[in-house]
C-alpha positions in Angstrom: -12.7 26.6 17.4 -9.3 24.9 17.5 -9.9 23.7 21.1 -13.2 22.2 20.0 -11.6 20.3 17.1 -8.9 19.0 19.4 -11.5 17.8 21.9 -13.4 16.0 19.1 -10.2 14.4 17.7 -9.1 13.3 21.2 -12.5 11.8 21.8 -12.4 9.9 18.5 -8.9 8.8 19.2 -9.9 7.6 22.7 -12.9 5.8 21.3 -10.8 3.9 18.7 -8.2 3.0 21.4 -10.9 1.6 23.5 -12.0 -0.6 20.6 -8.4 -1.8 20.1 -7.4 0.6 17.3 -5.3 3.7 17.3 -6.3 5.9 14.3 -2.7 7.0 13.9 -1.6 3.4 13.5 -4.0 2.9 10.6 -3.6 6.3 8.9 0.1 7.2 9.3 1.4 4.4 7.1 -0.6 5.6 4.2 0.4 9.2 4.9 4.0 8.1 4.6 3.3 6.5 1.2 1.3 9.6 0.1 4.3 11.8 1.0 6.6 9.7 -1.2 4.0 9.7 -4.0 3.6 13.5 -3.9 7.4 13.9 -4.0 7.5 11.7 -7.1 4.6 13.7 -8.6 6.3 17.0 -8.0 9.6 15.8 -9.5 8.0 14.5 -12.6 5.3 17.3 -13.1 5.6 18.9 -16.6 5.8 22.4 -15.1 8.7 21.4 -12.8 10.3 18.4 -14.5 13.2 18.2 -12.1 13.5 14.5 -13.0 12.9 13.6 -16.7 10.6 10.7 -17.7 13.6 8.7 -18.9 14.9 8.6 -15.3 11.6 7.3 -14.0 11.7 4.5 -16.6 15.2 3.6 -15.6 14.1 3.6 -12.0 11.2 1.2 -12.8 13.7 -1.1 -14.5 15.9 -1.1 -11.4 12.9 -1.9 -9.2 11.8 -4.7 -11.6 15.2 -6.3 -12.1 17.0 -5.6 -8.8 15.2 -4.0 -5.9 12.0 -6.1 -5.9 13.8 -9.5 -6.5 16.2 -8.6 -3.6 13.2 -7.7 -1.3 11.4 -11.0 -2.2 14.5 -13.2 -1.8 15.6 -11.6 1.6 12.2 -11.7 3.2 10.5 -14.8 1.8 13.5 -17.1 2.1 14.1 -16.8 5.8 10.4 -17.1 6.6 9.5 -20.0 4.4 9.8 -23.6 5.5 8.2 -26.7 4.1 5.7 -26.6 7.0 5.0 -22.9 6.4 4.6 -23.4 2.6 1.8 -25.9 3.4 0.3 -23.7 6.1 0.2 -20.6 3.8 -1.6 -22.4 1.0 -4.6 -20.0 1.2 -2.5 -17.0 0.2 -2.2 -17.9 -3.5 -5.7 -19.4 -3.5 -7.1 -16.1 -2.2 -5.6 -14.3 -5.2 -7.6 -16.6 -7.5 -10.8 -16.1 -5.3 -10.5 -12.3 -5.3 -10.0 -12.3 -9.1 -13.0 -14.5 -9.7 -15.3 -12.5 -7.4 -13.9 -9.3 -9.0 -14.7 -10.5 -12.4 -18.2 -11.5 -11.5 -18.8 -8.0 -10.1 -17.1 -6.6 -13.2 -19.6 -8.6 -15.4 -22.5 -7.1 -13.4 -20.9 -3.6 -13.8 -20.7 -4.2 -17.6 -24.4 -5.3 -17.7 -25.6 -2.3 -15.6 -23.4 0.5 -16.9 -23.4 -0.7 -20.6 -20.0 0.4 -21.8 -19.3 0.6 -25.5 -19.4 -3.0 -26.8 -15.7 -3.2 -27.5 -14.9 -2.5 -23.9 -17.1 -5.2 -22.3 -14.3 -7.6 -21.5 -12.1 -4.7 -20.5 -14.6 -3.7 -17.9 -14.6 -7.2 -16.5 -10.9 -7.6 -16.3 -10.1 -4.2 -14.8 -12.6 -4.8 -12.1 -11.3 -8.3 -11.3 -7.6 -8.0 -11.5 -6.1 -6.1 -8.6 -2.6 -4.9 -7.6 -1.5 -7.7 -5.2 2.2 -6.9 -5.6 3.6 -3.4 -5.4 0.9 -1.6 -3.5 0.5 -4.4 -1.0 4.2 -4.5 -0.4 4.3 -0.8 0.1 1.4 -0.8 2.6 2.8 -3.7 4.6 6.3 -2.2 4.6 4.9 1.1 5.8 2.7 -0.4 8.5 5.6 -2.5 9.8 8.2 0.3 9.6 7.2 1.6 13.0 8.7 -0.6 15.8 5.4 -0.1 17.8 3.3 -1.6 15.0 0.4 -3.8 16.1 1.7 -6.9 14.5 4.9 -7.5 16.5 8.6 -7.5 15.9 8.4 -10.0 13.0 5.9 -7.8 11.1 8.1 -6.7 8.2 9.7 -10.1 7.5 6.5 -12.1 7.8 4.4 -9.5 6.0 6.7 -9.2 3.0 6.9 -13.0 2.9 3.2 -13.3 2.7 2.9 -10.8 -0.1 5.9 -12.2 -2.0 4.5 -15.7 -2.0 1.6 -14.6 -4.2 3.7 -13.0 -6.9 4.0 -16.0 -9.1 0.2 -16.5 -9.1 -0.4 -12.9 -10.3 2.2 -13.3 -13.1 0.6 -16.5 -14.3 -2.8 -14.8 -14.3 -1.3 -11.9 -16.4 0.1 -14.1 -19.1 -2.9 -16.4 -19.4 -6.3 -15.0 -18.3 -5.5 -11.2 -18.5 -3.5 -11.6 -21.8 -6.5 -13.3 -23.5 -9.2 -11.1 -22.0 -7.4 -8.0 -23.3 -7.5 -9.4 -26.9 -8.8 -6.8 -29.4 -12.5 -7.6 -30.2 -13.0 -9.2 -33.6 -15.9 -7.0 -34.5 -13.9 -3.9 -33.9 -10.6 -5.2 -35.2 -10.3 -2.6 -38.0 -10.8 0.3 -35.5 -8.3 -1.1 -33.1 -5.9 -1.7 -36.0 -6.0 1.9 -37.0 -5.2 3.0 -33.5 -2.4 0.5 -33.4 -0.7 2.3 -36.3 -0.7 5.5 -34.2 0.7 3.7 -31.2 3.4 2.0 -33.1 4.4 5.2 -34.7 4.9 6.8 -31.3 6.9 3.8 -30.1 9.1 3.9 -33.2 9.9 7.5 -33.0 10.9 7.7 -29.4 11.1 5.1 -26.6 10.9 8.0 -24.1 7.6 9.3 -25.4 5.7 6.2 -24.3 3.5 6.8 -21.1 5.3 5.9 -17.9 2.2 3.7 -17.2 3.3 1.2 -19.8 6.6 0.5 -18.0 5.7 1.5 -14.4 5.3 -2.1 -13.0 6.6 -4.5 -15.7 9.2 -2.8 -17.9 10.1 -4.5 -21.1 6.7 -6.2 -21.6 6.3 -4.6 -25.0 9.5 -6.4 -26.0 7.6 -9.7 -25.5 5.4 -9.1 -28.5 4.4 -12.2 -30.3 3.2 -12.7 -33.9 -0.5 -12.4 -33.1 -0.4 -10.4 -29.9 -2.2 -7.4 -31.5 -4.8 -9.5 -33.4 -8.1 -11.1 -32.3 -6.5 -14.5 -32.5 -8.9 -16.5 -30.3 -12.0 -14.8 -31.7 -10.8 -15.6 -35.2 -9.9 -19.2 -34.2 -13.3 -20.0 -32.7 -15.4 -17.8 -35.1 -18.0 -19.9 -36.9 -19.6 -17.1 -38.9 -18.4 -17.6 -42.4 -20.2 -14.5 -43.6 -18.2 -12.2 -41.3 -17.0 -9.2 -43.3 -14.0 -8.6 -40.9 -10.8 -8.3 -42.8 -8.5 -11.4 -42.5 -5.4 -9.2 -42.9 -2.8 -10.2 -40.2 -5.3 -12.6 -38.6 -4.0 -16.2 -38.4 -5.8 -19.1 -40.0 -6.2 -22.3 -38.1 -5.3 -24.4 -41.1 -1.9 -22.7 -41.5 -0.8 -23.3 -37.9 1.6 -26.2 -37.2 0.2 -28.0 -40.3 3.4 -30.0 -40.9 3.8 -31.1 -37.3 0.1 -32.1 -37.1 0.5 -34.3 -40.3 3.7 -36.0 -39.2 3.0 -36.6 -35.5 -0.7 -37.6 -35.3 -1.9 -40.9 -36.5 -5.5 -40.4 -35.4 -7.6 -37.4 -36.4 -7.7 -34.8 -33.6 -11.1 -33.3 -32.7 -11.3 -29.8 -34.0 -12.2 -28.3 -30.6 -9.3 -30.0 -29.0 -7.0 -28.8 -31.7 -8.2 -25.2 -31.3 -7.6 -25.4 -27.5 -4.1 -26.8 -28.1 -3.3 -24.0 -30.5 -4.5 -21.3 -28.0 -2.3 -23.0 -25.3 0.7 -23.0 -27.6 0.2 -19.3 -28.5 -0.1 -18.3 -24.8 3.2 -16.6 -23.8 3.4 -18.5 -20.6 7.2 -18.8 -21.0 7.5 -15.1 -20.1 6.5 -15.7 -16.5 10.2 -16.4 -15.7 11.0 -12.7 -14.9 13.3 -11.5 -12.1 10.6 -11.2 -9.4 9.1 -14.7 -10.1 12.6 -16.2 -10.3 13.4 -14.6 -6.9 10.1 -16.1 -5.5 10.9 -19.6 -6.8 14.5 -19.4 -5.7 13.5 -18.2 -2.2 11.0 -21.0 -1.8 13.5 -23.6 -3.0 16.3 -22.3 -0.6 13.9 -21.9 2.3 12.5 -25.4 2.3 16.0 -27.0 2.3 17.4 -26.5 5.8 21.1 -27.1 4.9 21.1 -24.6 2.1 19.0 -22.1 4.1 21.4 -22.1 7.0 24.3 -21.3 4.6 22.5 -18.2 3.1 20.3 -16.7 5.9 21.3 -15.8 9.4 24.1 -13.9 11.2 26.4 -16.9 11.2 25.6 -18.0 7.6 28.6 -18.5 5.3 27.0 -16.3 2.6 25.5 -13.9 5.2 27.4 -10.9 3.8 25.8 -11.4 0.4 22.3 -11.6 1.9 23.0 -8.4 3.9 24.0 -6.7 0.7 20.8 -7.8 -1.0 18.8 -6.6 2.0 20.4 -3.1 1.7 19.2 -3.0 -2.0 15.8 -4.3 -1.0 15.2 -1.2 1.2 15.0 0.9 -1.9 12.1 -1.0 -3.4 9.1 0.6 -1.5 10.2 4.2 -1.8 11.1 3.7 -5.5 7.7 2.1 -6.2 5.9 5.1 -4.7 8.1 7.6 -6.6 7.3 5.8 -9.8 3.6 5.9 -9.0 3.9 9.7 -8.4 5.6 10.1 -11.7 2.8 8.1 -13.4 0.1 10.3 -11.8 1.9 13.4 -12.9 1.2 12.5 -16.5 -2.5 12.9 -15.8 -5.5 10.9 -17.2 -5.7 10.3 -20.9 -8.8 10.7 -23.1 -11.1 7.8 -22.7 -14.1 6.4 -24.7 -15.1 4.1 -21.8 -17.8 6.6 -20.5 -18.2 8.3 -17.2 -20.9 5.8 -15.9 -18.7 2.8 -16.6 -15.6 4.4 -15.2 -17.4 5.3 -11.9 -18.9 1.9 -11.8 -15.5 0.1 -12.1 -13.9 2.4 -9.4 -16.8 2.0 -6.9 -16.9 -1.7 -7.4 -13.2 -2.3 -7.3 -12.2 -0.1 -4.3 -15.5 0.0 -2.3 -17.6 -3.1 -2.9 -15.0 -5.8 -3.5 -13.4 -5.2 0.0 -16.8 -5.9 1.6 -16.9 -9.2 -0.3 -13.3 -9.9 0.9 -14.3 -9.4 4.5 -17.0 -12.0 4.0 -14.7 -14.5 2.3 -11.9 -14.2 5.0 -14.5 -14.4 7.9 -15.9 -17.6 6.3 -12.5 -19.1 5.7 -11.6 -18.3 9.3 -14.8 -20.0 10.5 -13.9 -23.1 8.5 -10.4 -23.1 10.0 -8.7 -22.6 6.6 -6.4 -19.9 7.9 -3.2 -19.9 10.0 -4.4 -19.8 13.7 -4.0 -16.6 15.7 -2.1 -14.7 12.9 -3.5 -11.2 12.5 -0.9 -10.1 10.0 -1.8 -13.1 7.8 -5.4 -12.1 7.7 -4.5 -8.4 7.1 -2.5 -9.4 3.9 -5.4 -11.6 2.8 -7.8 -8.7 3.2 -5.5 -6.3 1.3 -5.8 -8.5 -1.8 -9.4 -7.3 -2.1 -8.7 -3.7 -1.3 -6.0 -2.5 -3.8 -6.9 -0.7 -7.0 -6.6 -2.4 -10.4 -3.1 -3.5 -11.3 -0.9 -1.0 -13.1 0.3 -3.9 -15.1 -3.0 -3.8 -17.0 -1.7 -0.7 -18.8 1.3 -2.6 -20.0 -0.9 -5.5 -21.2 -3.2 -3.1 -23.0 -0.2 -1.6 -24.8 1.1 -5.1 -25.7 -2.3 -6.1 -27.1 -2.9 -2.7 -28.8 -6.3 -2.5 -27.1 -7.9 0.1 -24.8 -4.5 1.8 -24.0 -6.0 5.3 -23.3 -8.9 3.8 -21.4 -6.6 1.8 -19.2 -4.4 4.9 -18.5 -7.4 7.1 -17.5 -9.0 4.4 -15.4 -5.8 3.5 -13.5 -5.2 7.2 -12.8 -8.6 7.8 -11.2 -8.5 4.6 -9.3 -5.2 5.3 -7.7 -6.4 8.9 -6.8 -9.5 7.6 -5.0 -7.8 4.6 -3.6 -6.0 6.8 -1.1 -9.4 7.5 0.7 -10.7 3.9 0.3 -7.5 2.3 1.6 -7.5 4.7 4.6 -11.1 3.8 5.4 -10.6 0.0 5.0 -7.3 -0.2 6.9 -9.1 1.4 9.9 -11.9 -1.2 9.4 -9.4 -4.1 9.2 -7.6 -2.9 12.3 -10.9 -2.8 14.2 -11.6 -6.3 13.1 -8.1 -7.8 13.6 -6.5 -6.1 16.6 -8.9 -7.4 19.2 -8.8 -10.8 17.4 -6.3 -12.7 19.5 
C-alpha cells in the first residue's frame, strides 16, 4: 500500500515538474506558516495556556509598532526608485479593483443568501475587503525563504517591497470605506445600542478580557473612538423620513454641527447635499492613517526616490548602514510573530453569530474560492493590455495574492470600534482562516502553474 502511494505521489510530482511546477515549492511555504500557527494555537489554547492572552496582545503591539515598520522600511526602501514607483502603479490600483469586485460579489451573496437585514452591508464589506498585508507578507516571506525559490535571489526583497507598497491604500480604505460601511444600521440602532452596553462593560472591567481578534492586526484602534463612531451617523444625516420612530438619543443632528463656523465663514448659502457630504468628510477619521506601518511606507518611498539620501541609508557602504542592519534584524521577527498571533486568535474559537449558516458559507466560498478566479481574469487581461511590469513573475504572483487571502482581520477591530457585528466578525474570520489553508494551497499551485512557465 505504501509503495503504491509513493508511486502515485512520485508520478504526480513528476507531472507537475514537467509542467514547470514542483508541488513542494508550492505547498511547503504554507506548511511552514501552518506550523507556526499551530505553535501559537497550542501556546494560547485555554487547556494549555502556556502563554497568557496579555502576552499575545503585547506581541501584536510589537508587530504593529516595531517589527512590521522595520520590515517595510528595510525592504521597500532599497527596492523603490522613482522609475520603479511609476512602474509599480498597478499594485495599489489592484487593491482597489479587488475590493470593488469583492464588494460586487458580496452584494450578490447578500441578495442570494438573504442575511438578517442588519447584516446586509456587513456581508458586502467582509466579502470585498481582504487581508492584503500580514497574510500576503507571510506567504511571500515563506516562499522566498528557500534559496531555491522559483523567483530568484531578489525574491524576498522585491516581494516584500511589492506587498509593502500597498499598505497605505488598505489603511485609507479602512478609515473611509470600511469605517462607514460598518456603521450601525439606523433601523436597528436600539438593538445595537443594547449590545454596545455589554461590550463597553467588558472593556471597562478588563482590557485583557477583550478578544485577541480586536487587537490582532491593528492594536489600539479602539482608542481612536470618536464622538459618533458607535452611532448611525450617516444614516441619520441623510434620513428624510421625518416619521421615523428611531430614538435620537446620542445621534447627532445636522443643524448642531459646526453651526457657528458655517454662519461666520460662508457668505452664500451652501446646498444642503453639499453640506451633508462635507460634514461626513469632516467626521471621517482619516487623520488616523498615520500609524507606524504607513509612516514606514511613506518614509521608505521618500528615501528610496532620493538617490543621495538612499545611498547614505541603504547598502554595505552606507553611512547609516549599521542602523539599517539593526532594523533588518528586528524585521525578521515580523512574519513568525504574525503567525503566532493568528494561532492565538484561532485558539479562542468562533463566537456565537446571528449571521446564519447560509450567509456564512456564501461569504467564505465567494471570498476564498470565487474571487481568486476573477483575479486571474483581471491579471491576465491587464497583462494582455501591457499594464504590468514586463517579465516579472513575482510581481504577478503578488497581484494574484491580493484576490486570494481571506477577509482582513482588521474588520474585527473596526466592528468593535463601531459597536456593530462584533461576534459575527469574530466567527466569520475564524472559519475563513481555517478554510483558507486549503484554498491558499490550491491556488498557489494554480498560480505557480500559470507563472513559472511564463518567462
